[in-house]
C-alpha positions as CSV (number, residue, x, y, z in Angstrom):
1,M,74.9,42.3,96.2
2,K,73.5,44.5,99.2
3,H,75.9,43.4,101.4
4,Y,78.7,44.7,98.4
5,L,77.0,47.9,98.8
6,I,77.4,48.1,102.7
7,V,81.3,47.3,102.4
8,L,81.8,50.0,100.1
9,F,79.7,52.3,101.8
10,V,81.6,51.8,104.9
11,F,84.8,51.7,103.1
12,I,83.8,55.2,101.6
13,L,83.6,56.7,105.2
14,M,86.6,55.4,106.3
15,I,88.4,57.4,103.8
16,P,89.7,60.6,105.4
17,R,88.2,63.6,104.2
18,Q,90.9,65.2,102.8
19,T,91.2,62.3,100.1
20,F,88.3,64.0,98.2
21,A,88.9,67.1,99.3
22,Q,90.9,69.6,97.3
23,T,94.5,69.9,98.9
24,K,96.8,72.4,98.0
25,T,99.9,71.2,96.9
26,A,103.1,72.4,95.6
27,D,102.0,73.2,92.5
28,T,98.6,75.0,93.6
29,V,100.6,77.3,95.7
30,K,101.3,81.0,95.2
31,R,104.6,81.6,95.1
32,Y,105.3,85.1,94.5
33,I,103.0,88.6,94.7
34,K,104.0,91.5,92.9
35,V,104.8,94.9,95.6
36,P,106.2,98.2,94.9
37,A,110.0,97.3,95.3
38,G,109.3,94.2,92.8
39,Y,108.3,90.6,93.8
40,L,107.8,89.1,97.2
41,M,108.5,85.1,97.4
42,V,107.4,82.9,99.8
43,L,109.0,79.3,99.0
44,R,108.2,76.0,100.7
45,Q,109.4,72.5,101.6
46,G,110.8,71.1,98.4
47,D,111.2,74.2,96.2
48,D,114.0,74.4,94.7
49,V,115.4,77.9,95.5
50,L,117.4,79.1,92.7
51,Q,114.8,77.1,90.0
52,Q,112.0,79.3,91.2
53,I,113.7,82.7,91.0
54,E,114.5,81.5,87.7
55,E,111.1,80.9,86.9
56,L,109.8,84.1,88.4
57,V,113.0,85.8,86.4
58,K,111.2,84.3,83.0
59,K,107.6,84.9,83.9
60,E,107.5,88.2,84.7
61,K,110.4,88.9,81.9
62,I,112.6,90.8,84.7
63,P,115.9,92.3,83.1
64,S,117.8,92.4,86.5
65,A,117.5,92.4,89.7
66,N,119.0,91.8,92.7
67,Y,117.6,89.8,95.8
68,T,117.8,88.7,99.4
69,G,115.9,85.7,101.1
70,M,116.2,84.2,104.4
71,G,114.6,80.7,105.9
72,F,115.4,76.9,106.2
73,V,117.3,75.0,103.7
74,N,119.6,72.1,102.9
75,A,122.1,74.0,100.7
76,K,125.4,73.4,98.4
77,F,128.1,76.1,98.6
78,G,130.9,76.2,96.5
79,F,134.5,78.0,96.7
80,F,135.8,79.1,93.6
81,N,139.2,77.4,92.6
82,F,141.4,80.3,90.5
83,Q,144.1,77.3,89.3
84,T,141.1,74.8,88.3
85,K,138.4,77.6,87.5
86,E,135.5,75.3,89.3
87,Y,133.8,75.3,92.4
88,E,134.6,73.0,95.3
89,P,131.3,72.1,96.8
90,K,130.1,71.4,100.1
91,E,126.8,70.4,101.7
92,F,124.9,71.7,104.8
93,N,121.5,70.4,105.4
94,K,119.3,71.4,107.8
95,V,120.7,74.9,108.5
96,E,119.0,78.3,108.8
97,M,119.6,80.9,105.4
98,A,120.8,83.8,107.7
99,S,121.8,85.7,104.3
100,M,120.8,84.9,101.2
101,S,121.7,87.8,98.9
102,G,122.2,87.8,94.8
103,A,121.7,89.0,91.4
104,V,119.8,88.4,88.3
105,A,121.2,89.0,84.8
106,W,121.0,87.4,81.4
107,Q,123.7,85.4,79.7
108,D,123.6,84.0,76.1
109,G,120.2,84.5,76.3
110,K,119.6,82.7,79.5
111,V,118.8,84.0,83.0
112,S,121.8,84.3,84.9
113,L,122.1,83.8,88.9
114,H,125.2,84.9,91.0
115,T,124.3,84.0,94.7
116,H,126.0,84.3,98.2
117,G,124.9,83.4,101.3
118,V,125.3,82.4,105.0
119,V,123.8,79.2,107.0
120,T,124.1,78.8,110.3
121,D,123.4,75.1,112.3
122,R,121.8,74.4,115.6
123,T,125.2,74.9,117.0
124,F,125.2,78.7,115.4
125,A,128.7,78.1,113.5
126,A,128.1,80.2,109.9
127,F,129.3,78.9,106.6
128,G,129.0,80.3,103.4
129,G,129.7,81.1,99.9
130,H,128.5,81.0,96.7
131,L,125.4,78.9,96.4
132,L,125.4,76.2,94.4
133,S,121.8,75.0,95.0
134,A,119.4,75.1,98.0
135,T,116.2,73.1,98.7
136,V,113.8,74.2,101.2
137,D,113.7,72.1,103.8
138,T,111.0,72.6,106.6
139,G,109.6,75.4,106.9
140,S,109.6,78.1,104.3
141,L,112.3,80.5,102.9
142,E,111.2,84.7,101.7
143,V,112.9,86.1,98.8
144,L,112.7,89.6,98.0
145,V,113.2,90.5,94.4
146,T,114.1,94.1,93.7
147,L,113.8,94.8,90.1
148,H,116.1,97.2,87.6
149,D,115.1,98.9,85.0
150,V,117.8,98.0,82.4
151,K,118.9,94.5,81.2
152,L,122.1,93.4,82.7
153,E,124.5,90.9,80.9
154,R,127.1,88.7,82.2
155,K,130.5,87.7,80.2
156,M,133.1,85.4,81.1
157,E,136.1,87.2,81.5
158,Q,139.9,86.0,81.2
159,P,142.5,85.6,82.7
160,L,140.0,85.3,85.7
161,G,138.0,82.2,83.8
162,A,134.1,83.7,85.8
163,N,131.2,85.0,84.4
164,V,131.4,89.0,85.3
165,L,128.2,91.2,85.6
166,Q,128.8,93.8,82.6
167,L,127.6,97.3,83.1
168,K,126.2,99.5,80.4
169,N,126.1,103.1,80.4
């Protein structure tokens, strides 16, 4: 019996300490704070950028806002084809989001994000357009969400075939 206890004790000593320590995971890291203009977000590797912005909007009950951001991402952009009324997608991996800008509104009771961006690769070539999706790659992505005091809505407008922000007086 003593032999087994010694083996168990040696095994426990060989396990890295962080296994027992509380380590920060993606679920425990704070992603945003309140600032005078609105909210400052810092997203980390693996975070879905648009999903995190949408979750902030819902949790904080944001009526409308604009946002800007920069950092490292894997991104999918779309170019809107006015004939087919669909986005033609293209993906870019391990790129730097040199500039991201977007607007928060609501449509049919759901958060509606409209986001554009420009990414650069290691040769400094730039690509951009309507951001369909983005995931933070190595590093982080910083986003400043600037609040508005009115709730804005988007509606599908024809013959355009696109959702357009509606301004109220």
